[in-house]
C-alpha positions as CSV (number, residue, x, y, z in Angstrom):
1,M,75.7,-147.5,-29.2
2,P,73.3,-144.5,-28.7
3,L,74.4,-141.1,-29.8
4,D,74.9,-138.3,-27.3
5,H,72.8,-135.4,-28.7
6,R,73.9,-133.0,-26.0
7,R,77.4,-132.9,-27.3
8,L,78.4,-131.0,-30.5
9,R,80.6,-133.0,-32.7
10,G,83.9,-131.2,-33.7
11,P,85.0,-130.7,-37.2
12,E,86.6,-133.6,-39.0
13,E,89.6,-131.4,-39.9
14,S,91.3,-128.9,-37.7
15,Q,94.4,-126.8,-37.6
16,P,96.5,-125.2,-34.8
17,P,95.9,-121.5,-34.0
18,E,98.2,-119.0,-35.6
19,L,101.0,-117.6,-33.6
20,W,101.5,-113.9,-33.6
21,A,105.0,-112.6,-33.0
22,A,107.7,-114.5,-31.2
23,A,106.1,-114.3,-27.8
24,G,102.8,-115.7,-29.1
25,E,100.8,-112.6,-28.2
26,V,97.6,-111.9,-30.1
27,P,97.2,-108.3,-31.2
28,A,94.4,-106.3,-29.8
29,A,91.2,-105.9,-31.8
30,G,91.6,-103.2,-34.4
31,E,95.4,-103.1,-34.4
32,E,95.7,-104.9,-37.8
33,E,93.2,-102.4,-39.3
34,E,95.1,-99.5,-37.9
35,E,98.4,-100.7,-39.2
36,A,96.9,-101.3,-42.6
37,A,95.2,-97.9,-42.7
38,G,98.1,-95.8,-41.3
39,G,101.2,-97.8,-41.9
40,A,104.1,-96.5,-43.8
41,D,103.5,-98.9,-46.7
42,A,99.8,-98.0,-47.0
43,A,98.8,-96.3,-50.2
44,P,97.8,-92.7,-49.9
45,R,94.1,-92.2,-49.8
46,D,92.2,-89.8,-52.1
47,P,90.8,-87.2,-49.6
48,C,87.8,-86.6,-52.0
49,A,86.9,-90.3,-52.4
50,L,83.6,-91.5,-50.9
51,R,83.2,-94.9,-49.3
52,P,80.6,-97.2,-51.0
53,L,77.2,-96.7,-49.6
54,F,74.2,-99.1,-49.5
55,A,70.8,-97.8,-48.5
56,R,67.4,-99.5,-48.3
57,A,64.1,-98.1,-47.0
58,G,61.0,-99.9,-45.7
59,L,62.6,-102.9,-44.0
60,L,60.8,-103.1,-40.6
61,S,57.1,-104.0,-40.6
62,Q,56.7,-103.0,-36.9
63,A,57.6,-99.3,-37.7
64,E,55.7,-96.9,-39.9
65,G,59.0,-96.0,-41.6
66,S,62.5,-97.6,-41.5
67,A,65.8,-97.5,-43.3
68,Y,69.2,-99.2,-43.3
69,V,72.4,-97.6,-44.3
70,E,75.8,-99.3,-44.6
71,L,79.1,-97.7,-45.5
72,G,82.0,-99.6,-47.0
73,G,84.4,-100.3,-44.1
74,G,81.8,-101.6,-41.7
75,T,79.5,-98.8,-40.5
76,K,75.9,-100.1,-40.3
77,V,72.9,-98.1,-39.0
78,L,69.3,-99.1,-38.7
79,C,66.6,-96.5,-38.1
80,A,62.9,-96.6,-37.4
81,A,60.3,-93.7,-37.4
82,W,56.8,-93.4,-36.0
83,G,54.2,-90.6,-35.9
84,P,52.5,-88.3,-35.8
85,R,51.2,-89.0,-32.4
86,E,49.5,-86.8,-29.8
87,A,52.1,-84.8,-27.9
88,A,52.5,-85.6,-24.2
89,E,52.7,-81.9,-23.5
90,P,50.3,-80.1,-25.8
91,A,51.2,-76.6,-24.4
92,A,54.8,-77.0,-25.3
93,A,53.9,-78.1,-28.9
94,A,51.2,-75.5,-29.5
95,G,53.3,-73.8,-32.2
96,G,54.2,-76.9,-34.1
97,G,55.1,-80.6,-33.9
98,Q,57.9,-82.1,-31.8
99,L,60.7,-84.3,-33.2
100,L,62.0,-86.8,-30.7
101,C,65.3,-88.5,-31.6
102,E,67.1,-91.5,-30.0
103,F,70.5,-92.9,-30.7
104,H,71.8,-96.2,-29.3
105,R,74.9,-98.2,-29.8
106,A,74.6,-102.0,-30.0
107,P,76.8,-103.7,-27.4
108,F,78.7,-105.3,-30.2
109,A,79.0,-102.2,-32.3
110,G,82.6,-101.3,-31.5
111,R,85.7,-103.3,-32.5
112,G,88.0,-101.6,-29.9
113,A,87.5,-100.6,-26.3
114,R,86.3,-97.0,-26.9
115,W,83.4,-97.4,-24.6
116,R,82.2,-100.1,-22.3
117,P,78.6,-101.2,-23.0
118,G,76.3,-99.3,-20.5
119,S,79.1,-97.1,-19.2
120,A,78.5,-93.4,-18.3
121,A,80.8,-92.4,-21.2
122,E,78.7,-94.4,-23.7
123,R,75.4,-93.0,-22.4
124,E,76.7,-89.4,-22.7
125,A,77.9,-90.1,-26.2
126,E,74.5,-91.5,-27.1
127,R,72.8,-88.4,-25.7
128,E,75.1,-86.1,-27.7
129,A,74.5,-88.1,-30.9
130,A,70.7,-87.9,-30.3
131,A,70.9,-84.1,-29.9
132,A,73.0,-83.8,-33.0
133,L,70.5,-86.0,-34.9
134,R,67.6,-83.8,-33.9
135,E,69.5,-80.6,-34.9
136,A,70.2,-82.0,-38.3
137,L,66.7,-83.4,-39.0
138,E,64.5,-80.6,-37.7
139,P,65.1,-78.2,-40.6
140,A,64.1,-81.0,-43.0
141,V,60.8,-81.8,-41.5
142,R,57.7,-79.7,-41.9
143,L,56.8,-79.6,-38.2
144,A,54.3,-76.8,-38.7
145,R,52.0,-79.3,-40.5
146,Y,51.8,-81.4,-37.3
147,P,50.6,-79.1,-34.6
148,R,50.3,-80.5,-31.1
149,A,51.8,-83.8,-32.3
150,R,55.1,-85.5,-32.0
151,L,57.3,-87.5,-34.4
152,A,59.8,-90.1,-33.2
153,V,62.9,-91.5,-34.9
154,S,65.3,-94.1,-33.3
155,A,68.7,-94.9,-34.7
156,L,70.6,-98.1,-33.7
157,L,74.3,-98.3,-34.6
158,L,74.9,-101.9,-35.4
159,Q,78.6,-101.6,-36.3
160,D,80.9,-98.6,-35.9
161,G,83.3,-98.4,-38.8
162,G,83.6,-94.6,-38.8
163,S,81.3,-91.7,-39.9
164,A,78.5,-93.2,-37.8
165,L,76.7,-89.9,-37.1
166,A,76.6,-89.0,-40.8
167,A,75.2,-92.4,-41.7
168,A,72.6,-92.1,-38.9
169,I,71.5,-88.7,-40.2
170,S,71.0,-90.1,-43.7
171,A,69.2,-93.2,-42.4
172,A,66.9,-91.3,-40.1
173,A,65.9,-88.9,-42.9
174,L,65.1,-91.9,-45.1
175,A,63.0,-93.5,-42.3
176,L,61.0,-90.3,-41.8
177,A,60.3,-90.1,-45.5
178,D,59.4,-93.8,-45.7
179,A,56.9,-93.1,-42.9
180,G,55.1,-90.5,-45.0
181,V,56.2,-87.6,-43.0
182,E,56.0,-84.3,-44.9
183,M,59.6,-83.0,-45.5
184,Y,61.2,-80.2,-47.4
185,D,64.0,-82.5,-48.5
186,L,66.1,-85.5,-47.4
187,A,68.9,-84.6,-45.0
188,V,72.1,-86.1,-46.2
189,G,75.1,-86.4,-43.7
190,C,78.7,-86.5,-44.6
191,A,81.6,-86.8,-42.2
192,L,85.2,-85.5,-42.4
193,C,88.3,-85.6,-40.3
194,R,91.8,-84.1,-40.4
195,P,94.8,-86.1,-39.3
196,P,97.3,-84.5,-36.9
197,G,100.2,-82.6,-38.4
198,P,100.6,-79.4,-40.3
199,A,100.4,-81.1,-43.7
200,G,97.3,-83.2,-42.8
201,A,94.4,-82.9,-45.4
202,W,90.7,-83.3,-44.7
203,L,89.4,-86.8,-45.5
204,L,85.8,-87.5,-46.6
205,Q,84.0,-90.3,-44.7
206,P,86.8,-91.4,-42.5
207,G,87.1,-94.9,-41.0
208,E,87.1,-95.6,-37.3
209,P,90.9,-95.8,-37.0
210,E,91.2,-92.5,-38.9
211,E,88.6,-90.8,-36.6
212,R,90.4,-92.1,-33.5
213,R,93.7,-90.5,-34.5
214,A,92.1,-87.3,-36.0
215,A,93.0,-83.9,-34.7
216,A,89.7,-82.4,-35.9
217,R,86.3,-83.8,-36.9
218,L,83.4,-82.3,-38.9
219,T,79.9,-83.6,-39.8
220,V,77.8,-81.7,-42.3
221,A,74.1,-82.2,-42.9
222,L,72.6,-80.8,-46.1
223,L,69.3,-80.5,-47.9
224,P,70.6,-80.9,-51.4
225,A,67.4,-79.9,-53.3
226,L,67.3,-76.6,-51.4
227,N,71.0,-76.2,-51.1
228,Q,70.5,-75.5,-47.5
229,V,72.8,-76.6,-44.6
230,S,70.8,-78.0,-41.8
231,A,73.7,-78.7,-39.3
232,V,77.4,-78.3,-39.0
233,L,78.9,-80.3,-36.1
234,G,82.5,-80.8,-35.1
235,G,85.5,-79.5,-33.3
236,G,89.2,-79.9,-32.8
237,Q,92.4,-78.3,-34.2
238,G,91.5,-77.9,-37.8
239,G,93.9,-75.1,-38.6
240,P,93.1,-71.6,-39.9
241,P,89.6,-70.5,-40.9
242,D,90.4,-71.2,-44.5
243,A,91.0,-74.8,-43.7
244,W,87.6,-75.1,-42.1
245,A,86.0,-73.4,-45.0
246,Q,87.7,-75.9,-47.4
247,A,86.5,-78.8,-45.3
248,L,82.9,-77.5,-45.4
249,R,83.0,-77.2,-49.1
250,L,84.3,-80.7,-49.4
251,G,81.6,-82.0,-47.1
252,L,78.8,-80.3,-49.1
253,D,80.2,-81.8,-52.3
254,G,80.1,-85.2,-50.7
255,C,76.4,-84.7,-49.6
256,H,75.5,-83.8,-53.2
257,R,77.2,-86.9,-54.5
258,L,75.4,-89.1,-51.9
259,Y,71.9,-87.6,-52.5
260,P,71.0,-89.6,-55.7
261,V,71.8,-92.9,-53.9
262,L,69.4,-92.1,-51.0
263,R,66.8,-90.8,-53.3
264,Q,66.8,-93.9,-55.5
265,S,66.5,-96.1,-52.4
266,L,63.4,-94.2,-51.3
267,L,61.9,-94.5,-54.8
268,R,62.5,-98.3,-54.9
269,A,60.8,-98.6,-51.5
270,A,57.8,-96.7,-52.8
271,R,57.6,-99.0,-55.9
272,R,57.8,-102.1,-53.7
273,R,55.0,-100.8,-51.5
274,D,52.8,-100.0,-54.5
275,A,53.4,-103.5,-56.0
276,T,52.5,-105.1,-52.7
277,A,49.3,-103.1,-52.5
278,T,48.1,-103.9,-56.0
279,A,49.1,-107.6,-55.8
């Protein structure tokens, strides 16, 4: 008997689907994570603890510089950098180079229904993230060395597990450095959030459920070698000014702790490039 190659054979062993609750309703995406993160039985989280970070530079052959940053908990960002190129408007760039930043969310990036792919809310969020990315990166790049030229960096959020903008800042800085762009230092991003309530403490590198419930958010970008803050972005009800100052100090400390990981990633990419050139 001839085989039907157009039909996929099912597995030899199967099992019935799990039943959730008595009515058989399946919980919405992200509810289990929220309950595990914010339930009454959940262990209290250390507000100064950093999520594990993986960084790798020099992945894309089609771009002059590239980097990938992943945070424990699911945040994944891929960045590519190009330039310098001749500016489209030389008169506007006569005093120095231009830095063009783009930020996009993959359609499958979000677990919940925060934005519909291609909606007006998502496009507005992407424009705001691109503007924040440019504000954080411009102080780190020596734009005066590229007169009448433009540099471009594009960030793609593959998965949003929280602290996405901070991860994009670090990945974009790695991509620019991997492209050979002259920089004062790597820009390192670190995110914080404060849960609602008078006793809520600021948390470093919050997850997506924590950001969704947060009363205030803050993203800090730092040039650690120069000890210079390149951007402070955020808002919300964070409490008195002393609470915001404490959050800023906590974020700067987190940037200093993340800096060696990003720096070693850039050095490993340079060694791989030298080994390939001499092989």
